N, C-alpha and C positions, 0 to 999 in steps of 0.2 A: 480834267477829262471825262466824261462819260462815254463808257464803250456798249455800241450794242452789241453781246455776243450771244442771243439766241432769239432770233425773229422769226414771224409768222406770217406769211406772207398770204395775202386774198389777193386772187386778179378778178379784175371787172373789164369786160366787153361791151360796147354799144353791138347791136349783130345787125340792126336794120333788114332785117327778115320781115317778110309778107308774114300778118299776125291772123288776120281773119279763117284763110285755110287750117294754121294749125289749130286753134280758139275750136273751129266746127268739128274739126278732128275730137280735139281732147271733149267736148260735150256728147259727141254720140258714141266715142270709146265709155262714155262713165256711164249710157244706157245698157250697152251691153254686156257690160262687166263688172263683178261683183266688188265692191271696195273693202279693201283689207285694213285692217287697223297697226299699224306699225307707231310709229310717232305722230298721228296724228288722234285729236279729240276732235270729232267732228269731221264733217266734209269727206271727200271723196280722196283716197288714194286707189289707184289702178294697182293690177297686179305688173309684175316686169315686162316691155315691152320693149323691141327687138326696132329701132331707130329705123335704123337701112330697110327693114321689110315695108316699108311707108311711103311712098313717090312724095307724097302731102311734107313727111318729116326728113325727105332727103337734104335740103337746104340747110336744116338746123343739124342733121347729122355730121355735114359736113365743118359746120362752122363750128361747132362741138371738141370735132376731133382737129383741127389746127388750132385754134385757141391755147385745148389742152392741155396741147405739146409746147406751144410757145413759152405755156406757165412751167411746164415740167422743165424745160432744159434752162430755163432759164433758176431754176432752184436746184439744176445740176444731177435733175432726176431720170430713165432712163424713159425713151417714148412710149406712149399712154395709148391703151384704146377704151371705150367704151363698153366696159364688163353691163351693166346693168339699167333699165331707164327707166323710169315711171312720171303719170300725172298726177297733180294733186288739184281739185279742185274746194277750195275754202268757201261757202257761204259766211255767213252775219254767224259772227262770234268764233268760228273757227279756227285753232291753230294746231303750229304745231310743238309738240314741248322739245326742249331740249335735247338735245341725242348725238353722237357721232354717227360714224360708218365702219365701220370696224373689217378690217381683210377685205380694204380698198386701199390704192394711193392716194386717188383725189377723189374729192365729189363736186357737184356743182348744183347752179338751178337756174334753169333761164323762165323769165316769168314773161308769158303771154298776154294776160286780161289783169291788169292793176288798176283798182277801182278808186277816188280817194277815200283815204284811209280805211285802203286796203291790208295792212300789216306789213311789218319792214321784216329783215332777217339781224338775229344778233348773233352774234359772236360770243363766247367765252374764253376770258383768256385760257389759256392751258393750266398757270399756275393759279387760279383763282382762290382754291378753296385753302393756299399757304398764304396768298395775300390778304387776303380777307381773315385771315385769323392773326399774322403778323402783325397788319397795319390797319386794325378796326378803331375807326377812329380818328386814324392819322390824314385822312385827307379829305378836302370837300367833297363835294360829286360835280360842283362850278370849275373842279382844278384837274378831273378828269385829264392825263394824257397816254400817249403809247406807253410809258412806263407804269401808271400805277391804277391800270385801268380793269376794273373788274370784267366787261362787257364791252364791245362796239357793235353800237349799230350801224346799220347799211341799208339806205334806200332801196323799196321795191318799186322796179318801174318796167312798165311793157318795152319788152325788146332788150333789152340786158341780161347780163350770164353775171356772176361767182362763181370762182373758181376758189378751193379752197382745200390744205390737205384733207383728209378722211377723218384726221384726230381729231381734228378741231370740233368741240363740241359746239353746236347753236340750237337755235328757235326759230319759228316764226310768230309776229304779236299777232293778235287774232282781225280778225277782217273787221272792223267795224262799219264796213258800209252794209245797210241793211238790204239795197236794189240788185247791188252787182256781187259776182264771186272774183277771189281771186284765182286765176289758172295759172300755175306753174310747170315746167318737166324739170325733175330732178335726176340725177347720173350718176354714177360712180367711176371709175378709169381703173384700169390693173397695168 
C-alpha cells in the first residue's frame, strides 16, 4: 500500500466573471504605469494594485477572497486576506521564469485573456532537485505521475483561477500567439 505522506495542493476555480471590463482596465493600467521586472522576461508587470479600490475589480476581489478561504480552510490554514496583487500582460514569446512568492501563505493567478497558444502555468515539485538526482533516467517521461513527476502543467484558460502555496515554484510558458496578448492578475495572501 502506498501512503501519501506529503501533498501539495493546487486549487482551481472557474469564475464566470465579466471579463471585458477587467481586460480594458488591465490594458489602460499598463498605459499609465511603468512595468516592473520581477519574474517576467518581456511583457508588462504592473506595480502592486489594490483590487478593492477599483469598482471594475470588485467582483474579482470578492471571488478571490471567497475561493482563497475555501482553499485555506481545506488545508487547515487560517483565514486569508489579499496582501498584494498585480497585472501581467505577456505578448509574443514573453514568459515568467521559475519563481516562488516568499513572505506569503498562498498565491494565485486569475486569467483574463488567454489566446490560443498563450502559454500554460507550470509547477515544479518541491523536491525536484533531489528527485532528479536520485531518479535520473529511472522514469520515462510518458510514465510521469503524482509520485515521480518533476513538473506539472496546468492549462491557462479565460475566467479561471489557480491558488497554490506561495512556496510552490512555478513559471509561465511563452505566449506563442503573435496576434494576441495573455492577460492575468496575480496575487498573494497572508
